[in-house]
All heavy atoms as TSV, in Angstrom:
chain	resi	resn	atom	element	x	y	z
A	1	ASP	N	N	0.844	-1.187	0.000
A	1	ASP	CA	C	0.000	0.000	0.000
A	1	ASP	C	C	0.884	1.243	0.000
A	1	ASP	O	O	1.770	1.384	0.829
A	1	ASP	CB	C	-0.926	-0.017	1.223
A	1	ASP	CG	C	-1.843	1.169	1.249
A	1	ASP	OD1	O	-2.782	1.183	0.473
A	1	ASP	OD2	O	-1.582	2.080	2.061
A	2	VAL	N	N	0.653	2.146	-0.931
A	2	VAL	CA	C	1.488	3.326	-1.109
A	2	VAL	C	C	1.464	4.243	0.108
A	2	VAL	O	O	2.465	4.835	0.465
A	2	VAL	CB	C	1.067	4.101	-2.376
A	2	VAL	CG1	C	1.806	5.403	-2.488
A	2	VAL	CG2	C	1.290	3.250	-3.608
A	3	GLU	N	N	0.336	4.364	0.774
A	3	GLU	CA	C	0.222	5.288	1.894
A	3	GLU	C	C	0.452	4.626	3.246
A	3	GLU	O	O	0.214	5.236	4.276
A	3	GLU	CB	C	-1.153	5.965	1.857
A	3	GLU	CG	C	-1.323	6.833	0.637
A	3	GLU	CD	C	-2.642	7.556	0.626
A	3	GLU	OE1	O	-3.242	7.734	1.702
A	3	GLU	OE2	O	-3.075	7.940	-0.457
A	4	SER	N	N	0.936	3.400	3.250
A	4	SER	CA	C	1.149	2.707	4.521
A	4	SER	C	C	2.348	3.290	5.264
A	4	SER	O	O	3.293	3.785	4.658
A	4	SER	CB	C	1.347	1.213	4.280
A	4	SER	OG	O	2.475	0.994	3.463
A	5	ILE	N	N	2.287	3.220	6.578
A	5	ILE	CA	C	3.371	3.706	7.424
A	5	ILE	C	C	4.248	2.529	7.803
A	5	ILE	O	O	3.769	1.535	8.337
A	5	ILE	CB	C	2.812	4.411	8.680
A	5	ILE	CG1	C	2.039	5.657	8.270
A	5	ILE	CG2	C	3.939	4.758	9.646
A	5	ILE	CD1	C	1.312	6.330	9.397
A	6	HIS	N	N	5.537	2.652	7.512
A	6	HIS	CA	C	6.496	1.584	7.778
A	6	HIS	C	C	7.390	1.882	8.974
A	6	HIS	O	O	8.046	0.973	9.481
A	6	HIS	CB	C	7.375	1.351	6.550
A	6	HIS	CG	C	6.612	0.864	5.358
A	6	HIS	ND1	N	6.212	-0.442	5.200
A	6	HIS	CD2	C	6.144	1.531	4.271
A	6	HIS	CE1	C	5.558	-0.569	4.063
A	6	HIS	NE2	N	5.482	0.610	3.488
A	7	ALA	N	N	7.457	3.133	9.397
A	7	ALA	CA	C	8.340	3.496	10.506
A	7	ALA	C	C	7.772	4.698	11.247
A	7	ALA	O	O	7.136	5.562	10.642
A	7	ALA	CB	C	9.735	3.836	9.980
A	8	VAL	N	N	7.996	4.742	12.550
A	8	VAL	CA	C	7.610	5.896	13.365
A	8	VAL	C	C	8.702	6.200	14.378
A	8	VAL	O	O	9.425	5.300	14.809
A	8	VAL	CB	C	6.268	5.692	14.119
A	8	VAL	CG1	C	5.129	5.509	13.151
A	8	VAL	CG2	C	6.347	4.535	15.065
A	9	ALA	N	N	8.809	7.461	14.742
A	9	ALA	CA	C	9.747	7.876	15.795
A	9	ALA	C	C	9.183	9.118	16.469
A	9	ALA	O	O	8.693	10.033	15.793
A	9	ALA	CB	C	11.125	8.174	15.224
A	10	PHE	N	N	9.255	9.139	17.783
A	10	PHE	CA	C	8.870	10.309	18.554
A	10	PHE	C	C	10.101	11.143	18.849
A	10	PHE	O	O	11.166	10.593	19.149
A	10	PHE	CB	C	8.227	9.896	19.890
A	10	PHE	CG	C	6.874	9.286	19.738
A	10	PHE	CD1	C	6.725	7.908	19.653
A	10	PHE	CD2	C	5.747	10.074	19.681
A	10	PHE	CE1	C	5.473	7.325	19.513
A	10	PHE	CE2	C	4.481	9.509	19.540
A	10	PHE	CZ	C	4.353	8.139	19.455
A	11	SER	N	N	9.954	12.471	18.789
A	11	SER	CA	C	11.053	13.343	19.196
A	11	SER	C	C	11.232	13.214	20.701
A	11	SER	O	O	10.291	12.881	21.432
A	11	SER	CB	C	10.765	14.792	18.803
A	11	SER	OG	O	9.608	15.279	19.470
A	12	PHE	N	N	12.443	13.450	21.175
A	12	PHE	CA	C	12.742	13.286	22.594
A	12	PHE	C	C	11.985	14.278	23.470
A	12	PHE	O	O	11.711	13.990	24.633
A	12	PHE	CB	C	14.256	13.392	22.839
A	12	PHE	CG	C	14.987	12.138	22.447
A	12	PHE	CD1	C	15.407	11.938	21.145
A	12	PHE	CD2	C	15.234	11.139	23.384
A	12	PHE	CE1	C	16.070	10.780	20.779
A	12	PHE	CE2	C	15.886	9.971	23.026
A	12	PHE	CZ	C	16.303	9.791	21.721
A	13	ASP	N	N	11.610	15.428	22.906
A	13	ASP	CA	C	10.835	16.398	23.692
A	13	ASP	C	C	9.338	16.102	23.678
A	13	ASP	O	O	8.552	16.787	24.316
A	13	ASP	CB	C	11.103	17.827	23.225
A	13	ASP	CG	C	10.677	18.096	21.790
A	13	ASP	OD1	O	10.027	17.229	21.159
A	13	ASP	OD2	O	11.013	19.184	21.280
A	14	GLY	N	N	8.927	15.082	22.907
A	14	GLY	CA	C	7.534	14.677	22.868
A	14	GLY	C	C	6.630	15.581	22.052
A	14	GLY	O	O	5.410	15.441	22.105
A	15	LYS	N	N	7.201	16.478	21.249
A	15	LYS	CA	C	6.386	17.421	20.490
A	15	LYS	C	C	6.070	16.958	19.074
A	15	LYS	O	O	5.122	17.442	18.459
A	15	LYS	CB	C	7.080	18.780	20.429
A	15	LYS	CG	C	7.190	19.456	21.786
A	15	LYS	CD	C	7.853	20.801	21.667
A	15	LYS	CE	C	7.952	21.468	23.034
A	15	LYS	NZ	N	8.585	22.789	22.936
A	16	PHE	N	N	6.878	16.032	18.546
A	16	PHE	CA	C	6.733	15.646	17.146
A	16	PHE	C	C	6.774	14.135	16.963
A	16	PHE	O	O	7.358	13.410	17.768
A	16	PHE	CB	C	7.849	16.277	16.296
A	16	PHE	CG	C	7.844	17.775	16.347
A	16	PHE	CD1	C	8.713	18.454	17.176
A	16	PHE	CD2	C	6.954	18.512	15.578
A	16	PHE	CE1	C	8.709	19.839	17.251
A	16	PHE	CE2	C	6.939	19.897	15.639
A	16	PHE	CZ	C	7.816	20.558	16.472
A	17	LEU	N	N	6.168	13.696	15.865
A	17	LEU	CA	C	6.205	12.309	15.438
A	17	LEU	C	C	6.660	12.311	13.982
A	17	LEU	O	O	6.152	13.092	13.167
A	17	LEU	CB	C	4.812	11.680	15.526
A	17	LEU	CG	C	4.668	10.268	14.972
A	17	LEU	CD1	C	5.352	9.264	15.892
A	17	LEU	CD2	C	3.209	9.909	14.785
A	18	ALA	N	N	7.632	11.468	13.656
A	18	ALA	CA	C	8.066	11.304	12.269
A	18	ALA	C	C	7.560	9.958	11.769
A	18	ALA	O	O	7.557	8.972	12.509
A	18	ALA	CB	C	9.587	11.362	12.172
A	19	THR	N	N	7.130	9.930	10.513
A	19	THR	CA	C	6.690	8.688	9.905
A	19	THR	C	C	7.444	8.464	8.596
A	19	THR	O	O	7.737	9.409	7.864
A	19	THR	CB	C	5.177	8.694	9.616
A	19	THR	OG1	O	4.851	9.792	8.754
A	19	THR	CG2	C	4.370	8.792	10.892
A	20	GLY	N	N	7.746	7.213	8.323
A	20	GLY	CA	C	8.307	6.805	7.042
A	20	GLY	C	C	7.261	5.992	6.325
A	20	GLY	O	O	6.656	5.088	6.913
A	21	THR	N	N	7.014	6.291	5.053
A	21	THR	CA	C	5.857	5.727	4.378
A	21	THR	C	C	6.190	4.992	3.084
A	21	THR	O	O	7.289	5.107	2.541
A	21	THR	CB	C	4.847	6.842	4.055
A	21	THR	OG1	O	5.461	7.765	3.150
A	21	THR	CG2	C	4.391	7.555	5.304
A	22	GLY	N	N	5.192	4.272	2.608
A	22	GLY	CA	C	5.299	3.545	1.359
A	22	GLY	C	C	5.304	4.431	0.136
A	22	GLY	O	O	5.600	3.968	-0.960
A	23	ASP	N	N	4.990	5.710	0.294
A	23	ASP	CA	C	5.059	6.626	-0.847
A	23	ASP	C	C	6.394	7.369	-0.886
A	23	ASP	O	O	6.526	8.414	-1.502
A	23	ASP	CB	C	3.876	7.597	-0.863
A	23	ASP	CG	C	3.826	8.520	0.342
A	23	ASP	OD1	O	4.654	8.356	1.254
A	23	ASP	OD2	O	2.943	9.389	0.376
A	24	ASN	N	N	7.403	6.799	-0.187
A	24	ASN	CA	C	8.800	7.267	-0.243
A	24	ASN	C	C	9.024	8.600	0.458
A	24	ASN	O	O	9.975	9.312	0.143
A	24	ASN	CB	C	9.300	7.356	-1.689
A	24	ASN	CG	C	9.001	6.135	-2.504
A	24	ASN	OD1	O	8.809	5.044	-1.964
A	24	ASN	ND2	N	8.947	6.286	-3.805
A	25	LYS	N	N	8.172	8.945	1.402
A	25	LYS	CA	C	8.284	10.233	2.084
A	25	LYS	C	C	8.502	10.055	3.578
A	25	LYS	O	O	8.118	9.057	4.169
A	25	LYS	CB	C	7.013	11.057	1.874
A	25	LYS	CG	C	6.766	11.407	0.429
A	25	LYS	CD	C	5.443	12.112	0.252
A	25	LYS	CE	C	5.185	12.364	-1.229
A	25	LYS	NZ	N	3.839	12.889	-1.445
A	26	VAL	N	N	9.127	11.065	4.166
A	26	VAL	CA	C	9.234	11.176	5.621
A	26	VAL	C	C	8.405	12.388	6.006
A	26	VAL	O	O	8.633	13.488	5.495
A	26	VAL	CB	C	10.701	11.358	6.075
A	26	VAL	CG1	C	10.767	11.621	7.567
A	26	VAL	CG2	C	11.538	10.142	5.692
A	27	LYS	N	N	7.441	12.160	6.886
A	27	LYS	CA	C	6.574	13.255	7.308
A	27	LYS	C	C	6.755	13.497	8.798
A	27	LYS	O	O	6.950	12.566	9.573
A	27	LYS	CB	C	5.114	12.929	7.001
A	27	LYS	CG	C	4.849	12.785	5.514
A	27	LYS	CD	C	3.414	12.464	5.222
A	27	LYS	CE	C	3.200	12.335	3.716
A	27	LYS	NZ	N	1.798	12.070	3.394
A	28	VAL	N	N	6.701	14.773	9.175
A	28	VAL	CA	C	6.794	15.157	10.580
A	28	VAL	C	C	5.462	15.770	10.976
A	28	VAL	O	O	4.922	16.637	10.275
A	28	VAL	CB	C	7.940	16.169	10.810
A	28	VAL	CG1	C	8.015	16.576	12.277
A	28	VAL	CG2	C	9.278	15.569	10.352
A	29	TRP	N	N	4.946	15.279	12.105
A	29	TRP	CA	C	3.628	15.678	12.594
A	29	TRP	C	C	3.750	16.355	13.946
A	29	TRP	O	O	4.548	15.941	14.783
A	29	TRP	CB	C	2.740	14.448	12.756
A	29	TRP	CG	C	2.633	13.634	11.512
A	29	TRP	CD1	C	3.492	12.659	11.099
A	29	TRP	CD2	C	1.633	13.737	10.513
A	29	TRP	NE1	N	3.072	12.136	9.898
A	29	TRP	CE2	C	1.926	12.786	9.515
A	29	TRP	CE3	C	0.503	14.535	10.357
A	29	TRP	CZ2	C	1.142	12.619	8.384
A	29	TRP	CZ3	C	-0.282	14.362	9.237
A	29	TRP	CH2	C	0.038	13.417	8.268
A	30	SER	N	N	2.968	17.395	14.171
A	30	SER	CA	C	2.865	18.021	15.479
A	30	SER	C	C	1.937	17.176	16.333
A	30	SER	O	O	0.791	16.930	15.938
A	30	SER	CB	C	2.305	19.442	15.356
A	30	SER	OG	O	1.907	19.928	16.628
A	31	LEU	N	N	2.411	16.738	17.485
A	31	LEU	CA	C	1.543	15.968	18.369
A	31	LEU	C	C	0.532	16.862	19.084
A	31	LEU	O	O	-0.508	16.395	19.520
A	31	LEU	CB	C	2.379	15.176	19.373
A	31	LEU	CG	C	3.203	14.052	18.738
A	31	LEU	CD1	C	4.097	13.403	19.773
A	31	LEU	CD2	C	2.299	13.027	18.083
A	32	GLU	N	N	0.817	18.139	19.161
A	32	GLU	CA	C	-0.123	19.077	19.792
A	32	GLU	C	C	-1.323	19.335	18.888
A	32	GLU	O	O	-2.471	19.274	19.328
A	32	GLU	CB	C	0.578	20.400	20.111
A	32	GLU	CG	C	-0.304	21.379	20.842
A	32	GLU	CD	C	0.439	22.651	21.224
A	32	GLU	OE1	O	1.593	22.556	21.654
A	32	GLU	OE2	O	-0.159	23.727	21.082
A	33	SER	N	N	-1.063	19.606	17.604
A	33	SER	CA	C	-2.162	19.943	16.689
A	33	SER	C	C	-2.644	18.746	15.869
A	33	SER	O	O	-3.738	18.782	15.316
A	33	SER	CB	C	-1.713	21.046	15.725
A	33	SER	OG	O	-0.751	20.540	14.808
A	34	GLY	N	N	-1.803	17.718	15.732
A	34	GLY	CA	C	-2.145	16.580	14.891
A	34	GLY	C	C	-1.924	16.826	13.412
A	34	GLY	O	O	-2.240	15.992	12.575
A	35	GLU	N	N	-1.336	17.973	13.075
A	35	GLU	CA	C	-1.143	18.346	11.681
A	35	GLU	C	C	0.269	18.024	11.197
A	35	GLU	O	O	1.221	18.054	11.964
A	35	GLU	CB	C	-1.416	19.832	11.489
A	35	GLU	CG	C	-2.856	20.200	11.749
A	35	GLU	CD	C	-3.154	21.661	11.468
A	35	GLU	OE1	O	-2.332	22.327	10.800
A	35	GLU	OE2	O	-4.207	22.127	11.914
A	36	GLU	N	N	0.369	17.756	9.901
A	36	GLU	CA	C	1.666	17.571	9.271
A	36	GLU	C	C	2.381	18.920	9.226
A	36	GLU	O	O	1.806	19.920	8.788
A	36	GLU	CB	C	1.476	17.047	7.845
A	36	GLU	CG	C	2.752	16.805	7.104
A	36	GLU	CD	C	2.505	16.350	5.686
A	36	GLU	OE1	O	1.658	15.453	5.472
A	36	GLU	OE2	O	3.151	16.903	4.786
A	37	VAL	N	N	3.632	18.966	9.700
A	37	VAL	CA	C	4.377	20.223	9.709
A	37	VAL	C	C	5.505	20.238	8.682
A	37	VAL	O	O	6.029	21.301	8.349
A	37	VAL	CB	C	4.918	20.569	11.113
A	37	VAL	CG1	C	3.774	20.830	12.075
A	37	VAL	CG2	C	5.827	19.485	11.659
A	38	HIS	N	N	5.898	19.055	8.193
A	38	HIS	CA	C	6.927	19.016	7.157
A	38	HIS	C	C	6.869	17.678	6.428
A	38	HIS	O	O	6.522	16.663	7.023
A	38	HIS	CB	C	8.328	19.219	7.748
A	38	HIS	CG	C	9.331	19.620	6.718
A	38	HIS	ND1	N	9.425	20.900	6.248
A	38	HIS	CD2	C	10.249	18.911	6.039
A	38	HIS	CE1	C	10.379	20.962	5.329
A	38	HIS	NE2	N	10.892	19.745	5.189
A	39	CYS	N	N	7.220	17.703	5.166
A	39	CYS	CA	C	7.289	16.486	4.360
A	39	CYS	C	C	8.614	16.499	3.604
A	39	CYS	O	O	8.914	17.445	2.867
A	39	CYS	CB	C	6.123	16.424	3.381
A	39	CYS	SG	S	6.146	14.943	2.353
A	40	PHE	N	N	9.423	15.468	3.823
A	40	PHE	CA	C	10.697	15.329	3.128
A	40	PHE	C	C	10.525	14.322	1.997
A	40	PHE	O	O	9.994	13.232	2.203
A	40	PHE	CB	C	11.786	14.813	4.080
A	40	PHE	CG	C	12.116	15.738	5.206
A	40	PHE	CD1	C	11.501	15.577	6.440
A	40	PHE	CD2	C	13.026	16.763	5.041
A	40	PHE	CE1	C	11.801	16.419	7.504
A	40	PHE	CE2	C	13.332	17.613	6.088
A	40	PHE	CZ	C	12.724	17.439	7.321
A	41	GLU	N	N	10.991	14.695	0.821
A	41	GLU	CA	C	10.946	13.808	-0.333
A	41	GLU	C	C	12.367	13.600	-0.832
A	41	GLU	O	O	13.227	14.439	-0.632
A	41	GLU	CB	C	10.069	14.403	-1.431
A	41	GLU	CG	C	8.625	14.592	-0.985
A	41	GLU	CD	C	7.735	15.093	-2.099
A	41	GLU	OE1	O	7.870	14.609	-3.236
A	41	GLU	OE2	O	6.912	15.970	-1.811
A	42	GLY	N	N	12.614	12.492	-1.479
A	42	GLY	CA	C	13.940	12.229	-2.028
A	42	GLY	C	C	14.246	10.745	-2.127
A	42	GLY	O	O	15.045	10.341	-2.972
A	43	HIS	N	N	13.638	9.953	-1.265
A	43	HIS	CA	C	13.810	8.507	-1.394
A	43	HIS	C	C	13.121	8.037	-2.664
A	43	HIS	O	O	12.087	8.582	-3.059
A	43	HIS	CB	C	13.209	7.771	-0.186
A	43	HIS	CG	C	14.031	7.865	1.056
A	43	HIS	ND1	N	15.183	7.134	1.229
A	43	HIS	CD2	C	13.879	8.594	2.188
A	43	HIS	CE1	C	15.699	7.405	2.419
A	43	HIS	NE2	N	14.927	8.301	3.021
A	44	THR	N	N	13.689	6.997	-3.284
A	44	THR	CA	C	13.080	6.431	-4.481
A	44	THR	C	C	12.389	5.104	-4.187
A	44	THR	O	O	11.762	4.520	-5.066
A	44	THR	CB	C	14.119	6.227	-5.599
A	44	THR	OG1	O	15.156	5.371	-5.110
A	44	THR	CG2	C	14.698	7.561	-6.041
A	45	GLU	N	N	12.509	4.631	-2.964
A	45	GLU	CA	C	11.834	3.423	-2.483
A	45	GLU	C	C	11.210	3.758	-1.133
A	45	GLU	O	O	11.497	4.787	-0.538
A	45	GLU	CB	C	12.815	2.257	-2.334
A	45	GLU	CG	C	13.473	1.829	-3.627
A	45	GLU	CD	C	12.528	1.110	-4.566
A	45	GLU	OE1	O	11.553	0.492	-4.075
A	45	GLU	OE2	O	12.761	1.156	-5.780
A	46	TRP	N	N	10.387	2.861	-0.600
A	46	TRP	CA	C	9.695	3.124	0.656
A	46	TRP	C	C	10.679	3.313	1.807
A	46	TRP	O	O	11.776	2.788	1.808
A	46	TRP	CB	C	8.651	2.063	0.952
A	46	TRP	CG	C	9.126	0.643	1.024
A	46	TRP	CD1	C	9.239	-0.221	-0.025
A	46	TRP	CD2	C	9.519	-0.073	2.180
A	46	TRP	NE1	N	9.693	-1.432	0.413
A	46	TRP	CE2	C	9.872	-1.372	1.775
A	46	TRP	CE3	C	9.616	0.241	3.533
A	46	TRP	CZ2	C	10.308	-2.342	2.660
A	46	TRP	CZ3	C	10.054	-0.729	4.415
A	46	TRP	CH2	C	10.391	-1.991	3.978
A	47	VAL	N	N	10.266	4.095	2.778
A	47	VAL	CA	C	11.079	4.441	3.944
A	47	VAL	C	C	10.767	3.460	5.065
A	47	VAL	O	O	9.610	3.300	5.440
A	47	VAL	CB	C	10.800	5.889	4.405
A	47	VAL	CG1	C	11.626	6.240	5.622
A	47	VAL	CG2	C	11.071	6.860	3.266
A	48	PHE	N	N	11.803	2.793	5.598
A	48	PHE	CA	C	11.552	1.799	6.639
A	48	PHE	C	C	12.186	2.124	7.983
A	48	PHE	O	O	12.047	1.352	8.934
A	48	PHE	CB	C	11.935	0.387	6.178
A	48	PHE	CG	C	13.366	0.206	5.768
A	48	PHE	CD1	C	14.374	0.106	6.704
A	48	PHE	CD2	C	13.685	0.119	4.434
A	48	PHE	CE1	C	15.685	-0.077	6.322
A	48	PHE	CE2	C	14.994	-0.069	4.035
A	48	PHE	CZ	C	16.007	-0.167	4.987
A	49	SER	N	N	12.855	3.268	8.103
A	49	SER	CA	C	13.430	3.636	9.394
A	49	SER	C	C	13.531	5.155	9.497
A	49	SER	O	O	13.950	5.821	8.542
A	49	SER	CB	C	14.826	3.013	9.540
A	49	SER	OG	O	15.399	3.340	10.772
A	50	VAL	N	N	13.135	5.696	10.637
A	50	VAL	CA	C	13.286	7.123	10.930
A	50	VAL	C	C	13.732	7.270	12.384
A	50	VAL	O	O	13.366	6.447	13.226
A	50	VAL	CB	C	11.984	7.926	10.695
A	50	VAL	CG1	C	11.640	8.015	9.229
A	50	VAL	CG2	C	10.822	7.352	11.475
A	51	ALA	N	N	14.518	8.303	12.664
A	51	ALA	CA	C	14.978	8.542	14.034
A	51	ALA	C	C	15.339	10.012	14.209
A	51	ALA	O	O	15.948	10.618	13.320
A	51	ALA	CB	C	16.186	7.678	14.368
A	52	PHE	N	N	14.951	10.560	15.351
A	52	PHE	CA	C	15.361	11.905	15.746
A	52	PHE	C	C	16.660	11.813	16.531
A	52	PHE	O	O	16.863	10.849	17.291
A	52	PHE	CB	C	14.308	12.540	16.669
A	52	PHE	CG	C	13.070	13.018	15.987
A	52	PHE	CD1	C	11.933	12.224	15.941
A	52	PHE	CD2	C	13.021	14.275	15.406
A	52	PHE	CE1	C	10.771	12.663	15.335
A	52	PHE	CE2	C	11.864	14.729	14.794
A	52	PHE	CZ	C	10.739	13.921	14.757
A	53	SER	N	N	17.517	12.809	16.401
A	53	SER	CA	C	18.676	12.891	17.288
A	53	SER	C	C	18.179	13.280	18.672
A	53	SER	O	O	17.111	13.879	18.823
A	53	SER	CB	C	19.686	13.915	16.774
A	53	SER	OG	O	19.125	15.217	16.775
A	54	GLU	N	N	18.950	12.933	19.684
A	54	GLU	CA	C	18.528	13.199	21.067
A	54	GLU	C	C	18.339	14.682	21.337
A	54	GLU	O	O	17.447	15.081	22.082
A	54	GLU	CB	C	19.533	12.605	22.053
A	54	GLU	CG	C	19.039	12.624	23.470
A	54	GLU	CD	C	19.914	11.841	24.425
A	54	GLU	OE1	O	20.727	11.024	23.972
A	54	GLU	OE2	O	19.777	12.056	25.632
A	55	ASP	N	N	19.176	15.528	20.707
A	55	ASP	CA	C	19.056	16.971	20.932
A	55	ASP	C	C	18.017	17.628	20.024
A	55	ASP	O	O	17.787	18.834	20.097
A	55	ASP	CB	C	20.412	17.660	20.802
A	55	ASP	CG	C	20.993	17.609	19.396
A	55	ASP	OD1	O	20.330	17.082	18.472
A	55	ASP	OD2	O	22.125	18.087	19.224
A	56	GLY	N	N	17.383	16.843	19.146
A	56	GLY	CA	C	16.312	17.360	18.298
A	56	GLY	C	C	16.758	18.169	17.104
A	56	GLY	O	O	15.931	18.757	16.417
A	57	THR	N	N	18.055	18.188	16.805
A	57	THR	CA	C	18.540	18.999	15.693
A	57	THR	C	C	18.602	18.250	14.371
A	57	THR	O	O	18.856	18.858	13.337
A	57	THR	CB	C	19.934	19.576	15.995
A	57	THR	OG1	O	20.852	18.487	16.176
A	57	THR	CG2	C	19.905	20.449	17.246
A	58	ALA	N	N	18.371	16.929	14.403
A	58	ALA	CA	C	18.463	16.155	13.169
A	58	ALA	C	C	17.406	15.056	13.143
A	58	ALA	O	O	16.975	14.555	14.183
A	58	ALA	CB	C	19.850	15.536	13.039
A	59	LEU	N	N	17.010	14.714	11.944
A	59	LEU	CA	C	16.110	13.597	11.700
A	59	LEU	C	C	16.739	12.786	10.580
A	59	LEU	O	O	17.106	13.344	9.532
A	59	LEU	CB	C	14.726	14.110	11.267
A	59	LEU	CG	C	13.698	13.061	10.836
A	59	LEU	CD1	C	13.343	12.121	11.979
A	59	LEU	CD2	C	12.455	13.745	10.293
A	60	VAL	N	N	16.919	11.507	10.789
A	60	VAL	CA	C	17.516	10.648	9.765
A	60	VAL	C	C	16.505	9.616	9.312
A	60	VAL	O	O	15.588	9.265	10.050
A	60	VAL	CB	C	18.813	9.957	10.263
A	60	VAL	CG1	C	19.897	10.979	10.548
A	60	VAL	CG2	C	18.540	9.107	11.479
A	61	SER	N	N	16.687	9.139	8.087
A	61	SER	CA	C	15.800	8.128	7.541
A	61	SER	C	C	16.604	7.164	6.683
A	61	SER	O	O	17.677	7.506	6.178
A	61	SER	CB	C	14.692	8.767	6.714
A	61	SER	OG	O	15.227	9.434	5.592
A	62	GLU	N	N	16.053	5.970	6.528
A	62	GLU	CA	C	16.652	4.983	5.643
A	62	GLU	C	C	15.529	4.327	4.864
A	62	GLU	O	O	14.457	4.058	5.410
A	62	GLU	CB	C	17.426	3.938	6.435
A	62	GLU	CG	C	18.138	2.933	5.559
A	62	GLU	CD	C	18.971	1.942	6.335
A	62	GLU	OE1	O	18.860	1.870	7.564
A	62	GLU	OE2	O	19.730	1.221	5.669
A	63	GLY	N	N	15.791	4.090	3.601
A	63	GLY	CA	C	14.779	3.474	2.770
A	63	GLY	C	C	15.320	2.315	1.969
A	63	GLY	O	O	16.514	1.993	2.040
A	64	GLY	N	N	14.468	1.706	1.190
A	64	GLY	CA	C	14.845	0.586	0.361
A	64	GLY	C	C	15.865	0.953	-0.707
A	64	GLY	O	O	16.499	0.101	-1.301
A	65	ASP	N	N	16.062	2.244	-0.928
A	65	ASP	CA	C	17.039	2.730	-1.897
A	65	ASP	C	C	18.411	2.966	-1.268
A	65	ASP	O	O	19.316	3.452	-1.927
A	65	ASP	CB	C	16.543	4.006	-2.554
A	65	ASP	CG	C	16.136	5.072	-1.523
A	65	ASP	OD1	O	16.389	4.909	-0.326
A	65	ASP	OD2	O	15.525	6.069	-1.949
A	66	ASP	N	N	18.560	2.651	0.044
A	66	ASP	CA	C	19.823	2.833	0.779
A	66	ASP	C	C	20.248	4.280	0.913
A	66	ASP	O	O	21.409	4.576	1.118
A	66	ASP	CB	C	20.959	2.010	0.175
A	66	ASP	CG	C	20.715	0.528	0.290
A	66	ASP	OD1	O	20.103	0.100	1.300
A	66	ASP	OD2	O	21.124	-0.223	-0.615
A	67	LEU	N	N	19.320	5.230	0.795
A	67	LEU	CA	C	19.632	6.650	0.998
A	67	LEU	C	C	19.418	7.034	2.436
A	67	LEU	O	O	18.585	6.533	3.120
A	67	LEU	CB	C	18.759	7.527	0.108
A	67	LEU	CG	C	19.021	7.418	-1.384
A	67	LEU	CD1	C	18.036	8.305	-2.141
A	67	LEU	CD2	C	20.428	7.792	-1.733
């Protein structure tokens, strides 16, 4: 399924949720509002891992394309 979620990560401050999806995107959601606040594109295959850095300054992702 193109819109399926394959990975999730909560920010350490508890304010955001990142998702990695079958449509090759990483999306960041505000847990306060429930709204999408950013969408990263660039993977050419589905995203299966996302993680926030402990200090909240970085978000990393890995996909089937090894990016």
